[in-house]
N, C-alpha and C positions, 0 to 999 in steps of 0.2 A: 267913841260911843260904844255902848254895851245893850246887848239884847239879852232878854232872861227868856227861856222856855220851861215849862214844867213837863216832865214826861207823864202822860195820862194813861199810857197803856203799853205792853210789850207784847207782841204777837208770839204765838207759840214756836214758830220758826225763824224769829226775828236774831236770835243771838246764838252764834256759833263761835266759839274762840278759835277755832281752826282758820276762820275765814278772814279775820281781821278786818270785816267790812259790816257796817251796820247803816241801814236805810232808814231814814226819817221821813215821816209825813206828819200832816196835821190831822186833826180829828174828822176830816171829811174823806179820809182815805177809803175805797171801797172795801168789803170784806176779804177779797183776795189779797189785796195789798197789806190789810190790818195782821194778817197771819205772818207775814216775813218783814214787818216793820216796827221801829218804836215809835210811837205816836207823842207829838208834843203839840202843847198849846202855849202860845207867846203870851207874856204879861201885857196887860193892857197899857202899862206905864212906858213900855217898850214895844210900840207896834211894828208888826213884821212889815208892813206897808213900806218902811223907811229902812229894811233891812240893806246892809252893805257889808260886803265881806271879801277881803282880798288877800294875795299871798302875804304871809308874815303877821296876819291878824291870828287870834288864838281863840281855841274853845276850850272851856274847861267842864269836865265831866267828873263826877265822883271825887272831886277835891284835887284831881291832877288837871294841868293846863298842857296843852297840846298846841305846837306851832304849825300853822298852815304851811305846808310846802308847795302847794299849788292849789288853785281855787278854780273849777272848771267855767265857762262862760255862760252856762245855763244856771248856775247855782243861785245868783241873785234873783232872778226872774221866777224861777220855781219856788224858792222859799217864799217870795212874797206873795205869789198865788197859791200855794198848796203846802206850804211849810216843808218842801222836800229837798235833801239832799242825801247824797251817799257819803258816809264818812269812811275813809280808807286809811287805817292806821299802818304805817310803813315807814322804812328808813329811806326810801327813794321813789321817785316819780318814775313810771314807766314812759317809754318814748312817745305813746298814744294813749295819754290820761283819758279817763272817762269825762263827757263835757258836764255831767252832773254831779261830779263829784269834789269833794274837799279831801286833799291827801294831808293827813296830819302825821307829823314826826312822832315815831315810836320806834324804839329798839325792838328787834325780833325777838329778844329774851324777854320784854316786858309783857305783862299781861294786859289783855284789853281792860278799859275800865268797866266798873259795875253800873249797869243801867237798872234804877229802880224806880217803880212807879212812885211818884210824889218828889222826886229828886228834880234839881233844875241843872238844865244845860245853859251855860253863859258863852255868848258870842261877843268877842270884843275885837272891835276896829278901830285901829289906830288913827 
């Protein structure tokens, strides 16, 4: 199953290549959250209410597909309710991973994907 979302806005403090972390929310995010988040709106054909995402599923951003190394226990509920997850681009999962995070496999030498308003994020559950 696939879910597609469109990037609708990017907060002024949302993207810092040194962090390797991107916070996602839907368009209902508060003003403070909008400053630090990438906002997304799910396609009506793939309603977020049925969102399922597990370890070894994948996310495609800017034409690059990333494998999920770990999916926190809060991700599914948060995505369904407020379109929220924290994407962490890394080559290893920490001993105490964040409960609201999706850890995506990325070599430390690779750049973060580009997030652009109007682009899609595709979530694929096997």
